[in-house]
N, C-alpha and C positions, 0 to 999 in steps of 0.2 A: 187176323189179329193185328192191332195197331197200337203199339206202346211207344210210338215215336215222340209223344209229348214228354214234358218234364216228369220226373219221378213223383211218386205219391208220398206226400208228407203228412203224416198223421200226428196230431198234437196230443190227443187224449190217450192215456196209457192203454185203455181197453182197445181202442181202435188200432194202436200199434201192435198189440198182441194178435188182433184179428188179421192184420196185414202179414205178419210173420207166419201165422197159421195158414193163410192163403198160399204163401210161397211153399209151405211144406206139402200142401195138397198137390201143387204143380210138381214138386219134387218127386212125389210118389208116381204121378203119371209118367214122368220122363224116365224114371228108373225102370218102370215096366216096359216102356218103349225100348230102352237100351238092352234089357234082357231079351226082349223079342227080337231085336236085331241080331244078337249073338246066336240065338237059337235058329234063326232063319237065314244066317249067312251060309254061303256055299260050303264052307268048312266048319260051320258052327263055332267059329273062332271069334274072339274079341279080347282086346287089351282092357280087361275089366277093372283091374285094380286102380289104375290111374284115371280111367273113365269115371268110376264111381266117386273118387275123391275130388274130381274137378267140378262135379255137378252143383254143389252149393254156391261157390262163387260165380259159376256160369249162369245159373238160374237167377241169382240175385242181380247180376248185371243186366240180363235181358228182360226179366219179368218185373224187376224193380223199376224199370223205366229209365235207367241211367244211360244206356247207350241208345242213341237216336239214329237208327238205321232206316234207310229208304228201301223197304222190302220190294217195292215194285221196280225200282231202279237203283240197285246197290252201287252203281258207278256214278251216281249223282254227286256233284262236287260237295254239296252241303252234308252228305251222309257221313256219319261216323263210320269208322272201319274197325273190324274185329279180325285179329290174327290168332290162329290156333297154332302157337309155336310147338307145343307138345302134340305133334301130329298123331301119335298113337292113341290119343284121346278122341279120335274122330267120332266114335259112336255117341258120346255125350253131345258133341257139337251137332251131329246129324239129327239127334232127337229134338234139340232146340230149334234147328233151322227148319226141319219139317213142320214142327208145331207153329212156327212163325209164318210159314207160307212161302219160304224160299223154293221149296219143291214139295211134291206130293208125298204123303205118308207111304204110298206103295213102294217108294224107293228104298224104304227100310228093309224090304224083303230081298233075299238073294244078293246081299252085299258081298263084296270081296270077290265077285265072279267076273269073268271076262265080258259078260253082257250087261254089267251094271255100271252106272256112273258113281256109285258109292264104293270107293276102293278101300284098300287097307289103310291108307293115309289120305288126307284131304288135298284137293287141288282145284283149279278153276273150271274143271268140267262140271263141278257142282255149283249151281247158282248161289251167288253171294260169297263165294270163296275166292279171294283175290290172288293168292299165291299157293303153290304146292309146298307142303311142309312134311316133315318126317325125319330127315337128318337133323338130329337134335342140336339146339343152340342157334339155329339159323333164322328162325322166324322173327326174333327180336330185332335183327338188323333191318328187315323189311318194315317192321312196325315203326322203328325209328325213322325210316325213310318216309313212310306215310305221314307221320306226325310233322316231319320237316316240310313236306309238300303242303300240308294243311296250314302250317304257319305262313308259308309264302302266299297261299290263296286267301288266308284270313278267315277260314271257317273249318270246323270239324275237329274231332278228337279221335284218338286211336287207343284201342284197348288190346292188350296182348296177354294171352294165357300161357304161362310157362310152367314146366315141371322143375322140381329142385334138382333132379338128376342131370338135366341138360346144363345146369350151371357149372358142371365140371368141365364143359367145353370152354375154349378161350374166347370164341366169337361174342358171347353175351357181354363179356366185360369190355370188349372194344365198343360195343353198342352202348353200354351204360355210360362209359366215359364220354362218348360223343353226345348222347342225349343230354347229359348234364351240362356239358360245355356250351351247347346250343340253347340251353334254357327251354327245353321242350316240355313246358308245363301242361300241354294238351295230351301228354302220353301217360297212360296208366297201365302198369304191369301187374297182373294178378299171378302170384306164384303159388302153385299147388305144392305146399311143403308137406308131402306125405311120408317122408323118411324111408322110401323104398325105391328099388329100381329093378332092372331085369334079373340080375344074378342073385339078388336077395331082396325080397319084397318087404323086409322088416328093418332094413338098415341101408344107409348109403355106403357106397364103396369108399368114399373119401368123406371124412367129417367136414361139415361146412362151418363149424364154429357158430358164431353169431351172424346169421345172414343179415339181420337188421343192421348191425354195425358195419358190415362190409358194404352194404348198399348205401348207407348214410355217408360212408367215407368216399363213395363215388358221386356224391352230390344229389342223392335222392331224398325226397320226403317219404318216410317209411312208416307204415302201420303194421304191426305184427298182431294178428287177431286169431281168435278161435274159429277155425273153419269147419267146425262140426255143427254150428248153429247159424241161423240166418241173421239174427239181430246184429252180431258183431260185424259181419261182412257188409250188411246194409249200412250200418253207421260209417264204416270205412269209405264206402262209395259216396255217401253223403258228404263226407269230408272232402273228397276229391271234387265233388260237384260245386262246393261253395268256397273253397280255399282261395286265398290271394297269395300266390307263391310262384316264383319263377322256376322252381325245380320240377323235374318229372316225378311221378308218383309210383310207389311200389306198395302193394298190399300183399302181405305174406299170410296165406291161409294155412294155419297149423292144423293138421289132421293126420289121418293114417291111410295107407293104401287100402282100397276097398271100402272106404267110408260109406256108411248107409246100406251095406250089404248084409245078408244074413248067413250065407254059407261061407265056409272057409275058402272056397274057390275064388270068391270075389276079392280076396286079399292078394291073389297072385298077379304077376305082371300081365300074363295072358292065359286064357283058359279056353277049353272047349265046352260050350253050353249044350250038352246033350239033353235029352228029353227029361230025365230024372232031375237034373240040376235046374233046368228051366221051370219045371212044374213046382219044385220046392221053393225056388226064389220068387216066382210069381205069386204063389200062395201066401208067402210071408209078407211080401210087399203089398199085396192086396189087403191083408188084414191090417197092416199099419195104415194104409190109405183110409180104411174105414174109420179107424180111431182118429186119424187126423181130420177127417170130415166132421166127425162129432165135435172135435175140439174147435174147429173153425165155426161151426154153427153156434156153439156156446158163446164164443167171443163176439160173433156178429149179433146175436140176440142181446147181449149186454151193451154193445155199441149202439144198437137201435134205440135203446132207452137213454143211455148216458151221453152219446155223441151222435145224434140223429143225422146231422149234416155229413159227418165223416162216414157214417154208415152207408149213406147213399153213394158217396164216392167209392167206397169199397165194393159195393155191388156193381157199379159201373166198371171199375177196374177189373174185377173178377171176370165180367163178361168179355172185356178186351183180352183177357188172358185165355179165353176159351173155356171158362168155368161158369156155367149158369147155375146160380144159387136158387134152389127150390124153396118155396115158402108156403106156410099155411097161415091161418089167422093169428097164430102166436109168434110167427117169425120164421127164420131159416130152419129148414129141417134136413137138407141134403144138397147135393150138387150133381150136375150132369156135365160130363166133359164133352166139349164140342170140338171136333177135329177141323183143322184148317185145310183149305184147298190152296194150290199154288197160286201166288199172286205176283211172283217175279216175272216181268216181261222182258222181251229182248231189248237190250240197250240200243240207243240211237248210234248210228255209225259215227266214227271219229275221223276227222281230217288231220292227219299227222304231218302234213307238209309244213316245212319251215319257210316262212316268207321273208324275203330279203331283197335288197336292191343290187342288181348286177354290177352297178358302178362301184359298189363298196367292196367287191371281191378283189383279191390280189391278181395281178396280170403278168405272170412271169413270161418273158420272151425267150425264144430259142437261144440257147447259149448262156442264159442267166444261171448262176449258181446260188441256190438258196437252201436253207435248212428247213426240214419239215416242220419244226416247231414254229418258225416264222410264218410259214403258210398257214399252219393250224391257228395261230393267234389271230391272223387277219381274217381267216374264214369264219372263225367263231365269233369274232367281233361283229361281223356282218349278220350272222345267224342270230346272235343274242338279242337282237331287237324283237324277235318273236318270243312271246312269253312261254312257248312250249319247249324252249331250248334249256337243257340242264347239263352242266359238266361236273364231274367229280374227279378229284385227284387225291392220291395218297402220298403227300409230301413230294410230289414230282411235277407240280404245276408248271414250274419254269422250264422243265425239260420237255414236257408235252406241248406247251403253248396254249393249253385249254384255259387255264385260269387267267393268264394275262389277257386273253381275248375277251373273256367274260367280264373282267373288271372294267372294261371301257364303257359298257352300257348296262350291265346287269350283274353287279357284284354279288347280290344275294342269291343268284342262281348259279354262281361258280363256287362250288363247295369243296373245301379241302378237308378230308376226314382224318388227316394225320397218317401215321404209318400203321394202317389197318386195312389191308387190301380185302380181306374177307368181308368185313363190315361194309366196305365201300360197294362191293358188288350187290349185297343185299339191299342197300339203300338205293342203288341204281335200279334194281328190279321194282321197288315200290314206286319210284317216280315214273317208270315206264308203265306200270299198271294203272297209274293215274292219268295216262295219256300223254306224257312228255316224251320228247325225242332226247334220249340220254346218251352222253359220251363219257366214258370213264377210263382212266389211264394209269398204267404202271408198266414196269418191265413185263414182257410177255410171260416169263417164267414165274412171275409173282402173282399172277391171277390164280385164285384158289379153284382147283378143278372140281372139288366136291360141291362148292357153292354154285359154280357155273353149271354143273350137271343138274342140280336141283332146279335152277332157273330154266334149263331147257325142258324139264318136265312141265314147269308152269307154262312155257311157250306152247308145247304140244297140246296140253289140255285146253289152252285158250283157242288154238286153231281148231281143235275138235269141236269145241262149243260153237265157234263161229260157223262151222260147216253143218252142224246139226239143225234139223228143221225146228226143234224145240229148244235150241240152245239159248242161253241168256246173253251171249255176247254177239256182236255183229262186226262188220268190216272196220278195221282200224283199231281193234281192241287187242291185237297181238302186241307183244313187247318189242319196242324199238330201242335196242341197246347196242352201242358201238364200243367194243373193247379196243381202246386206243393203245396199241402196243409200241412203246418207244424203243429205239435202239435195237431193232430186231436183227436177226441173222448174225453174221460175224461182225456187224457194225458195233456190237457191244464192246468189242476190242479189249482194252486193257483192264476192264472190270473183271474179267476172268470167268471161270466155269460156272460159278454160282449165279451169275447174272446173264450168261450167254444164251440168248433166245434162239436156239437152233433146234431144240427138241420139243418146245412147247407146241409148235404148229402141228406136228404129226400126232401129238397127243390130243390136242383140242379139236382137231378136224374130225375126230371120231365121235364127237358129241353131235347128236341129231339137231338139225335146224340151225346150225352155226355156219355162216358163210365166211370164207377165208379170202382176204385180199392183201397182197404184198406189193408195196409200191416204193419208189424212190424219186422218180421224176416229179419236180414241183407242179408241172402242168397236169400230170396224171393225178396227183393228189387233189388238186382243185376239182378235177372232174369227178373223182370218187366222192369227195365230200358233198358236192352238189347232188350227186346221185342219192346219197344217204338222206340229204335234206328233203328229198321228195316225199319221204315218209313211208311207213309200212314196209321197210326193208328187213325188219326182224333183227336177229342177232348177228352182228358182224364183227369178226376179228380183223381189224385194220392194222397191218404190220408196217412199221415205218422205219426209216433210217435216221440216224442222229446227225451224221456229217452233211455238209452242204452238197447238194447234188445238182447236176446240170440239167437244164430244161431241154428236152429233146422232142417235145410234141408241140404242135401249133395250137392256137387259141380255139380252133374249131373242134378239138378233141372232145368226143362224147364217150363217157365210160359206160360199158355194158357189162353186167356181171356174166361171167362165163364166156368172155370173148378174149381171144389173143390178138396181139397187134404185130403184124409181120413187117420186118425191116429187111430190105434187100430183095433179091430176085426170088419170087415165090416158086419158080420152076427149078431152083437149085436142088441138087440131089442130096445135100447135107443141110441139116437144120439144127440150130441150137435153140433149145427151149429153156427159158430162164424167167426170173422175176426179181423184184426189188433192185438192189444195187448191182445184181448180176447182169442186168441189161447193159451196163456200161462196159463190163468185161467182154460181153458178147459182141458188142459193136466194135470194140477195139480189135478183137480177134478177127472179126469180119473184114475190117480195114487192112489188117496185116496180111490176111490170106488173099485179098483182092490184089494187093501189091505183088503177090507171088503168082498171080494169074488164076487164082481159084475163087469161084463165087459161092458163097453160102448164104442162107437166110437165117435171120435171128428172130425168134418169136418172143415177145414180151408177154408173159401170161400173169398179170396181176391176180387173176382168178383163173382156175383151170378151164380151158376151152375143150370140152369133150368132143365136139364135132370136128374141130380142126385137128385134134390129136388123132382121131379115127381116120380122117382124110389123109393125113401124112403117112400113117401106117399102111393104109390100103394102097397108097401110091408107091410104096416101097422105099420111102426116103430113109436115109441114114439120120438117126435122131440122137443128139447129145443133150441129155438133161444136165444142166449145170446150175446147181442150187446151193445157195449159201446158208443152207439149213439141212435138216435130216432128210429132205426130199419129199415135200408134200405134193409136188406136181407129179413126180414119178409114182408115188403111192396112189394118187388119184387116177393116173393113167392105167395102172394095172387093174384097178377095180372096174374102170369103165370098159376096157377092152374085154375083160371077162364078162361083164354084163351084156355087152353087145355081141359077144361070140366072135370077136375078131382075133385071128391068130397073129401073133407078132414074133419076130425072129430075134433072138438074143444077139445074132450077128449084126443086126441092123440098129440095135439100141445100146447106147453107152450111157452110163450115169456117173456123174461127179457130184459129190455133195460133201457135207461135213462128216459123213461116215468114213470109215476106213475103206481102202480099196476092196476089201472083202465084204463091204456093205454092213459092217458091224457098227452099231451106234456107239458113240463115245462123247465125252465132254472135252471141250477145248479150253486150255488155260489162257492166261493173259497174253496179249500180243497186239500189235497195231493191225489195222485192217489189211495192209499190204502183206504183213507177215502171215496172218491167218489165211488169206487168200492163197498165198504161195504154199503154205503147209497142206492145204486141202486140194491143191491142184486146180484152183478155181480162178487164177489170174488169167488175163488175156493171153499171155505167153503160153501158159499151160493148156489153154483151150486150143490154141494153134497147134501145139505139139500133139495133143490127143487126136485132133482131126487129121493131122498129117501122117502120124506114124501108127495110130491104133485103130483108125476107122477106115 
C-alpha cells in the first residue's frame, strides 16, 4: 500500500461521495481487524471504547493521503511522523499499521503476550513506532519535538492523536504553549473528544468547557468537527494541507466512546472480547460492510458517468488502499480486500559521533579552578558545529552553560523550553529518535521521573529491535540523551531541600539503561563530554557541581565508563571511595593523614567501578564510602557484591553520606557547602576522624 503521494481531491459532488464511501468500506475492514485483535489477544482484552472512537480520524489521516510516511524506511528524514499519544488506542493504530505494511497481519494475533511485539501500549519494538506511549499526556511533547526537528531540517510534518481525558494532565499544556511560541505550523493534533474515560465511559471526570476556546487561547488554529462522519474530518485535514498560517493546528473530533460499535461493550474503556461478543460484533460489522460496499458501488457507477476522470482516480486510489473494485459490463459490483505484506525494512545504521576540532576544546591545567558551566559552554561551542548536536534548557541555560555554548555557532539548535521540565524531556526524546545527540539540563531533582521512565521503555524497545534479526532499527538508532544535572549533591547549598540533588541519583539509578556519572574536576568533565560525543552512549545522567573546582587530572586523562581513578598508594590498607566534589575532601584527608604518618588511597569513581570494588573487598581493604548524596556508589556496591557472590564484612566497610548515621534518608535544608559537608560528616576533617577513630 502506497498512499505517500498527495491526498485525493475530488471536485465533482458524486466523486466526493464515492471517496467518503470508500473510506467507510476501509473503516469496516479495520473495525473487523480490531475486534479480531481483541478476540485473539492472550487475555482477549482490548481498550475498545477509545480505539473505536479514534478510527475515523485515524483512517481519514492515513487513507485520505494526508500523512506522507515512508513505510519502507520510517526513519527517513523526509517522512512525516505519527505519534499515538493515547497509547491505549494501540489496537486501532495496529490495524492501520498492519494494513499499511509496517508489519505483517499475523502480528495481530496473540497480542499483549510475552512472546508478541504487539504489547498493551505501543513502542519502538513495533516497526514505524518512534516512541513508547501509554502514560497519558506525554506523547504530545515528543510530537512537538519531532515538529521542531523537522523545522530545523526543513522537511516533514508531525501528526499526533490525543484523547480528551489525557488533557487533564499538565504536560500537554506545556507542549501546547511551546508549540505556539515556536510557530510549529507543521504540527497537527487530532483530539478524540469522546467524552469518556476509565472510571466513567460516558462523561469526563473534569469538565473541559470549550476545548476549542482553550486551544485557541494557547495560540492554535482549531477546527471542531463532527467525528462521526468522514466528510468533516476530511475537510479539516484539507484545511491543514492548504492553509497559510504560522500556528500549530488542532482538529477536535466530536464523537462518543465506542463510536461505530454495535454492542454495549464497545462503549467501555476496556473489555474482554469473548467468543459470543466477537461473533456478534463481527456479524454486525460485516452486515454494515456489505451495505457500505453497495453504497460505494452506487456512487462509483454514478461517478463513472458524470465524472469519468475522477472515477478512474478513485479506482486507482482504492487499489492503493488495498481495495480492488470488481466490475461487470455495467460498472462496479463489489470489492475484494487485498491484505498487505510487510514492506518496512531495516533502517540504515546511524553514526552518532559529534565531530569537532580538538583545538577548540577548553584546556584546563592542573591547579586551574573553573566552573562546570564554563567548561560546558566551551565544550558545547566546539560540538555545536556538528548539526547532530542539540541542547535543551528549562530556564537554566546560564547555569548549565549549554545555551551560551550553542549560541556561538548554532542558536537554532540551542532550545530553551521555559519552566517546563516534563515537556523538555519529551522534546529531547524526539530529537534523539531523529538521530541527534541531545543534552538537556535542569536541577537533578527537577527531572520528571515518570517521563524519564517512559523514555527508558522507548530505549529498551529500540535496543530490542536493533538486536532482533527482523527488527526495523539498526546500530545507532538507540536514544542518545544526556541529563545535564547542574548543582548536584550538597553543592546545591543555600537553595535548600526542594532543590537539593542528593536523593535524585539513588532514585534515577533504578531506571533501566541509565548510566550515572558524577564529576567535579574540570579536566574530568572535558574527558566525560568527549566520551559522550563519541555517540551511541545512550541515556546518561551527568551530575555536575556549580562552584569552581580545581583541576587535578592531566590532559592525557581518558574517561572510561565503569572505571575508578586511584590516587595515592594502591597498596594502602584503607581506601576512600568517593565522587563529584567529594574527591577534594578525600584528597585533603589523604594529605592530612600522610602528615600523621598514615597512608591511604583515594578512589575517584565518577561512575561505579565494579571490578575495582570487588578487588578491594577481596583484598580485605578497609573501605570508606564518602558520598555527598544518598549513596549511589554504596548502593551499587551492595548490588554488585551480591551479584558476584562476594562476602563483605561490615567491620571493613564504613559509609558516610547525606543520610543519617543510621542510614535513614533525609532532606537537607539550606546551608553553605562547608556547613552541609560538616553537618553530614563529609568534610576532610571528618574523614580523617572517621578513619582514625572509627576504622
